[in-house]
C-alpha positions as CSV (number, residue, x, y, z in Angstrom):
1,X,-14.2,-149.2,121.2
2,X,-13.9,-146.5,118.4
3,X,-10.9,-147.7,115.7
4,X,-9.0,-145.8,113.4
5,X,-6.6,-146.6,110.4
6,X,-3.1,-147.9,111.3
7,X,-1.2,-145.0,109.9
8,X,-3.2,-142.5,111.6
9,X,-3.0,-144.5,115.6
10,X,1.3,-144.2,114.9
11,X,0.7,-140.6,114.6
12,X,-0.8,-140.0,117.2
13,X,1.5,-142.4,119.0
14,X,4.0,-140.5,117.6
15,X,2.9,-137.3,118.5
16,X,2.7,-138.2,122.7
17,X,5.9,-139.8,122.5
18,X,7.4,-136.5,121.4
19,X,5.7,-135.3,123.4
20,X,6.2,-136.8,126.2
21,X,9.7,-136.4,125.8
22,X,10.1,-133.2,125.5
23,X,8.3,-132.3,128.6
24,X,5.6,-130.5,126.4
25,X,3.0,-128.2,128.7
26,X,0.0,-129.1,129.1
27,X,-3.6,-127.6,130.2
28,X,-7.0,-130.4,130.8
29,X,-10.4,-129.2,131.5
30,X,-12.3,-130.8,133.7
31,X,-15.8,-131.1,132.4
32,X,-17.7,-132.2,135.8
33,X,-15.7,-129.4,138.0
34,X,-14.6,-126.7,135.4
35,X,-11.3,-127.3,137.1
36,X,-8.6,-126.6,135.2
37,X,-5.1,-127.7,135.8
38,X,-1.7,-127.4,134.3
39,X,1.5,-129.6,133.7
40,X,4.0,-131.3,131.7
41,X,3.6,-134.7,129.9
42,X,5.7,-136.8,131.8
43,X,5.4,-140.4,130.4
44,X,3.2,-142.6,127.6
45,X,3.3,-146.3,128.5
46,X,0.7,-148.9,126.4
47,X,-2.8,-147.7,127.0
48,X,-2.2,-144.5,129.3
49,X,-0.8,-140.8,129.4
50,X,0.4,-139.6,132.3
51,X,0.7,-136.2,133.5
52,X,2.5,-134.6,136.1
53,X,0.9,-131.7,137.6
54,X,1.9,-128.3,138.7
55,X,1.8,-127.3,142.3
56,X,-1.0,-125.0,141.7
57,X,-3.4,-128.3,141.0
58,X,-2.2,-130.2,144.6
59,X,-6.0,-129.7,146.0
60,X,-7.6,-131.1,142.5
61,X,-9.1,-134.8,142.6
62,X,-10.5,-135.7,139.6
63,X,-12.9,-138.4,139.8
64,X,-12.6,-141.8,138.2
65,X,-13.7,-141.6,134.3
66,X,-14.2,-137.8,134.6
67,X,-14.1,-136.6,130.8
68,X,-11.1,-133.9,130.4
69,X,-10.4,-132.0,127.3
70,X,-6.8,-132.1,126.6
71,X,-5.1,-129.6,124.9
72,X,-1.3,-128.9,124.0
73,X,1.1,-127.3,121.2
74,X,3.5,-129.3,119.3
75,X,5.2,-128.9,116.6
76,X,3.9,-125.9,116.0
77,X,0.8,-127.6,115.4
78,X,-2.5,-127.8,117.9
79,X,-3.9,-130.5,119.5
80,X,-6.5,-131.0,121.4
81,X,-9.0,-134.4,122.6
82,X,-11.0,-135.6,124.9
83,X,-9.9,-138.6,127.3
84,X,-11.3,-140.5,130.9
85,X,-9.2,-140.0,134.1
86,X,-7.9,-143.0,135.1
87,X,-5.9,-142.2,138.1
88,X,-4.4,-140.1,140.8
89,X,-0.7,-140.5,142.7
90,X,2.3,-138.6,144.0
91,X,4.9,-138.4,142.0
92,X,7.2,-140.7,144.0
93,X,10.5,-138.8,142.1
94,X,9.3,-135.6,143.5
95,X,7.2,-135.2,146.5
96,X,4.7,-132.5,146.6
97,X,3.5,-133.6,143.1
98,X,0.6,-135.5,141.7
99,X,0.9,-137.3,138.4
100,X,-2.2,-137.6,136.4
101,X,-3.0,-140.9,134.9
102,X,-5.4,-140.0,131.3
103,X,-6.3,-142.7,128.6
104,X,-5.6,-141.9,125.8
105,X,-7.2,-139.9,122.7
106,X,-10.5,-142.1,121.3
107,X,-10.8,-144.3,124.5
108,X,-14.0,-141.6,125.7
109,X,-15.8,-143.6,122.6
110,X,-16.0,-146.9,124.9
111,X,-17.9,-144.1,127.5
112,X,-20.9,-143.0,127.7
113,X,-20.4,-139.8,127.8
114,X,-23.9,-138.7,128.6
115,X,-24.9,-141.4,130.8
116,X,-23.5,-141.8,134.6
117,X,-19.7,-142.3,135.4
118,X,-18.9,-146.2,135.7
119,X,-16.7,-147.1,138.4
120,X,-15.2,-150.7,137.8
121,X,-15.7,-153.4,140.4
122,X,-12.1,-153.8,141.2
123,X,-10.0,-157.2,142.1
124,X,-10.4,-157.8,145.9
125,X,-13.5,-155.7,146.5
126,X,-16.7,-157.9,147.6
127,X,-19.7,-156.5,146.3
128,X,-22.6,-158.1,147.2
129,X,-25.6,-158.2,144.6
130,X,-28.8,-160.0,145.0
131,X,-31.3,-159.8,142.3
132,X,-35.0,-161.5,142.2
133,X,-38.2,-161.1,140.1
134,X,-41.3,-160.5,141.2
135,X,-42.1,-164.5,140.7
136,X,-39.6,-165.1,143.5
137,X,-36.3,-166.0,141.1
138,X,-33.3,-165.1,142.1
139,X,-30.1,-164.8,141.1
140,X,-26.6,-163.7,143.1
141,X,-23.9,-163.1,140.1
142,X,-21.2,-160.5,139.8
143,X,-20.9,-157.0,139.0
144,X,-18.9,-155.4,136.6
145,X,-19.2,-152.0,137.0
146,X,-21.7,-149.8,139.1
147,X,-23.0,-146.3,138.3
148,X,-25.5,-143.6,139.9
149,X,-27.7,-144.9,137.0
150,X,-27.1,-148.3,136.4
151,X,-25.2,-151.8,136.9
152,X,-23.7,-154.6,134.9
153,X,-23.4,-158.1,135.7
154,X,-22.1,-161.1,135.1
155,X,-23.6,-164.4,135.7
156,X,-19.8,-166.3,134.5
157,X,-20.9,-169.9,133.3
158,X,-24.8,-169.5,134.6
159,X,-27.1,-167.8,132.1
160,X,-28.2,-164.6,132.7
161,X,-31.9,-165.2,133.4
162,X,-34.3,-164.9,130.5
163,X,-35.8,-161.3,131.0
164,X,-37.2,-159.2,128.0
165,X,-35.9,-155.4,127.8
166,X,-38.0,-153.3,130.0
167,X,-38.5,-156.1,132.7
168,X,-38.4,-154.9,136.4
169,X,-36.5,-156.6,139.3
170,X,-35.7,-156.0,142.8
171,X,-32.2,-155.9,143.1
172,X,-29.8,-155.3,146.5
173,X,-26.0,-154.6,146.6
174,X,-24.3,-153.8,149.9
175,X,-20.4,-153.1,150.7
176,X,-19.4,-152.6,154.0
177,X,-22.6,-153.0,155.7
178,X,-24.3,-150.4,153.3
179,X,-27.3,-152.0,151.3
180,X,-28.7,-150.5,148.6
181,X,-32.1,-152.0,147.5
182,X,-33.4,-150.3,144.2
183,X,-35.8,-151.8,141.0
184,X,-34.4,-152.0,138.1
185,X,-35.5,-153.0,134.1
186,X,-33.8,-154.6,132.2
187,X,-31.8,-153.0,129.5
188,X,-29.2,-155.7,127.5
189,X,-28.4,-159.1,127.3
190,X,-25.2,-159.8,125.9
191,X,-23.7,-163.2,126.4
192,X,-23.3,-163.7,130.1
193,X,-24.1,-160.0,130.8
194,X,-27.1,-158.1,131.7
195,X,-26.9,-154.6,131.9
196,X,-29.4,-153.3,134.2
197,X,-31.0,-149.4,134.4
198,X,-32.1,-148.4,138.4
199,X,-35.6,-147.0,137.9
200,X,-35.6,-144.9,141.1
201,X,-32.7,-142.9,139.7
202,X,-34.2,-139.8,137.5
203,X,-32.5,-140.1,134.3
204,X,-30.8,-137.2,132.7
205,X,-27.7,-135.0,133.7
206,X,-28.8,-134.3,137.7
207,X,-28.8,-137.4,138.9
208,X,-30.7,-138.5,142.5
209,X,-29.6,-141.6,143.8
210,X,-30.6,-142.8,147.0
211,X,-27.9,-142.0,149.8
212,X,-27.2,-145.8,150.3
213,X,-26.1,-146.0,146.4
214,X,-24.1,-142.6,146.7
215,X,-22.3,-144.2,149.8
216,X,-21.3,-147.6,147.9
217,X,-20.3,-145.5,144.7
218,X,-17.9,-143.0,147.2
219,X,-16.6,-146.1,148.9
220,X,-15.8,-148.0,145.1
221,X,-14.3,-144.8,143.9
222,X,-12.2,-144.4,147.1
223,X,-10.9,-148.1,146.1
224,X,-10.3,-147.2,143.0
225,X,-7.9,-144.9,143.2
226,X,-6.3,-145.9,146.2
227,X,-5.4,-149.5,143.8
228,X,-4.2,-147.2,140.7
229,X,-2.3,-145.2,143.6
230,X,-0.9,-148.4,144.2
231,X,0.0,-149.6,141.1
232,X,1.1,-146.7,139.8
233,X,3.5,-146.0,142.9
234,X,4.7,-149.7,142.5
235,X,5.7,-149.4,138.4
236,X,8.7,-149.1,136.7
237,X,9.6,-146.1,136.0
C-alpha cells in the first residue's frame, strides 16, 4: 500500500474530518459506469469514508471495488482523489437515503486499476476449490479473492505446490451448485499464497469470462454487499 509521510496523512485526515463535520457537498464519478453521484460527507471512521447520497442517486448501485473519482471543496480549496467502493447500505436514521462507503485516498494503490475487479471471499462463504496438474497432483486450498481474470489462493500451513511462473493447472470452482472449470497459469507465489491467471479469459479491459465464472462472481458480489450492509446497519453511529 502507498504510504504518505506522517504529516501528509494527518493533513488528509484533518480535511476529511472537517468535511464530515460540516457535511460538505461531494460529487462522485463512478469510473465503471460513468454515473455521477451527489451527496454529502457523513462520517470518517478508521479506513473508510461514509457519504450520504442524494435522493437522485436512489437507483444507482456501484459495484464493490469500483474505482471512483471524488471531488469536493473545503476551506476555499478544491480536492480530488481516487478511492475504491467498499459498500452501499440504507441509512437507518433516514428512510430512503443511502450511505456509500469508500476507502481512503491512496488505498487505490493497493488495487490493480488496469485489471479485473477482485472480490474478497468473506467469512462464511464456502467457495469450493480444486486445482490439479497434468501429472495428477491435486490440492484444495482456500480463496482469498476472485476476479474475472484470476484468483489468489491460500494454502494455510501447507506449502503451495512448487510450480514455476507460467505453469498451467486445471482449477474447478463451485458455489451454490454453480461449477466453473478453467485452465490457469501460475502468476506469482508469496509465502503460502499462490496467484493464478485464467488463460481462458481474454486479457485487457474487455474481459470475457465464461458464464459459470460470471455467475459465481455475481453471487460473491451480492453476498459481499449484503454483509457490508449488515455491518453498517449494526455499527454505532
